[in-house]
N, C-alpha and C positions, 0 to 999 in steps of 0.2 A: 563669539559668533551668534550668541543668543540675542535677538533683536527686540523681542517683546518684553515689555515691562508693565506691571509687576509680575513676578513669578512665585510659584509655591516651591519652597525649598525643603529638601529632605536630607538629613545628614548621613554619614557613612554607615551608621548602625540601623538605619531605616526609620528613625524617629522624625516626625514632622516638626520642622523649626517654625514655619509660618510663611506668610506672604510678605515679600520684600522686593526692593528694586534690584536690578541686575548688578549695579555697582556694589551694593551691600553684600550680595550673595557671592560675587567674585572675590571681594576682599576677605570674606569668611573662608572661602575655599583656599585662597593663597596663604592665609594665616595657618591653615592646617597642613599645607604642603600638598594639596590635592587639586583636582580639576572640578569644574562645574559642568555637568553633562545634562542636556535636555533629554528627559526620558519619555514624556508624553506631551508632544507639541500641540496636539489638538484639544487638550483639556483647557478649561477656562478657570483660572489662569493656568498657563503651561506649567508642567511639573519638571523641576530640575533637581538633580541629586549631586551631592558633593562626594565624588569617588575618584579613584585612580583610573583615568581614561584607558590606559593600556590594558589594565586588568579587566575593565569593562568590555573592551573589544574582544579580548581573549575568551572570556566567559560566553559572550554572545556567539562567537564562532563555534565554540565547543557545543553549545546547545543546538545550533543549526546542524552540525555534523551528526549529533545524536538523533535528531528528528529525521534527518535524511536516511540514516541507517535503518530506522524503524519502518520506513515507507516500503510498500510492496509494489513492484512493477509487474503488471499483468502482461503475460505473453500469450499470443495466439498460437496454439499447437494444432497441427492438422493431422488427422488419421484417415488414410485412404482405405476404403473397403471395396469389396466386390460382392455382387449378388451370389456368386459361387464360392464364397469363402468357407473354408473348412472350420470345424469346431475348435481345433487346437490353435489355428491361426487367429481366430477371433478372440479366444481367451488370452493369447499372448498380447495382442494389441489392446485389449481391455485393461490388462495390468498396467500398461504404460499410460493409458487414459486415466486410470484411477490415480496414479501418482501425480499426473498433471493437475487433476481436479483437486486433490488434497493440497497441492501447493498453490491453489487459488488461481491457476492459469485457465484461460479459455481453451476449450477443445472443440475443433470443428471436424465433424465426421462427414466425409465426402464419399459418395458412391457414384461411380461413373458407369453409365450403361453403354454397352458396346453392341452394335448390330441388332440382333433380334431380342436382346435383353430389354429393349425399349417397350416391347409388347407386354412385359411382365414387371411393370414398375411397382406393383403392389408388394413384391418381394423386398424391394429396397425400402419402401415405407415401413413394412413389418420389421425389418432389421433395425431401422432407426428407432422405432417404438420400443423394441426389446432393449436397446441400449439405454433409452430414456428411462425405462422402468428399472433397469439394472443399477443406474446411478442416481435414482431419485432421492436417496438419503444424503448423498454428499454433494449434490449439485442441483441447479435449477436451469431450465431451458431459457437461453437468451434469444435464440432464433429457432422457431419451429421448423420442421422439415419442409423445405421448399425446393422446387425443381426449376432449374434454369438450363434450357437446352437438354443435353443428355446427362446432366449432372444433378444429383440430389444431395442436399447438404442440410446439416443441423448443427447449431452451436450450443454447447453447454458451458456453464460457469460454475466453478467450485464455490460451495458455501463458505462464508468466513468462519474462522474458529476451528478449522479441521487440519491445521498445519501438522506436518510430520514432526514427531518428537525426535530430538537429537539425542535420545538416551542410548546407553550402551547395551541395552537388552538385558540388564540385570546380571551382569557378570561380576558381582561383588564377591569378596572373599567369604562373607558370611553365608551367601547363597550356595557356595560350593561345598559346604560341610555335609 
């Protein structure tokens, strides 16, 4: 299937054989009972390697799965608040927000003003500023507090490198002595 000639050929151990025609490289691969696989088609001349194609595909898929496993998908979590929220309730919601931010998810804090609460929007802005100050070590502000109609919202994003440790909390036998 390799149409360009000449090509740079690499053997199964990774040693460079040299530049040769397609026919010579194919004959060399068949002689060894392996396949000729184009590794870098955009190089000048294209690079081909003498390897087992099935094994090559398997390794390539394995690498792709490993890379996909390491990716982090960011979710947007919303926490709804009120201007009349009690201290215990806000602490409870802030624990959840902290867990979301440590997991590097985005957290949108929303305050909905009802009725006469619209006359005291500064309470909502102060609440969001307090939240911003509380999480300044583990997050940064993606969207500053903005008002849209009777809703005030702000979005925080967790800083990278703060993931939760999956440790067992130090329950080793040595620690229990």
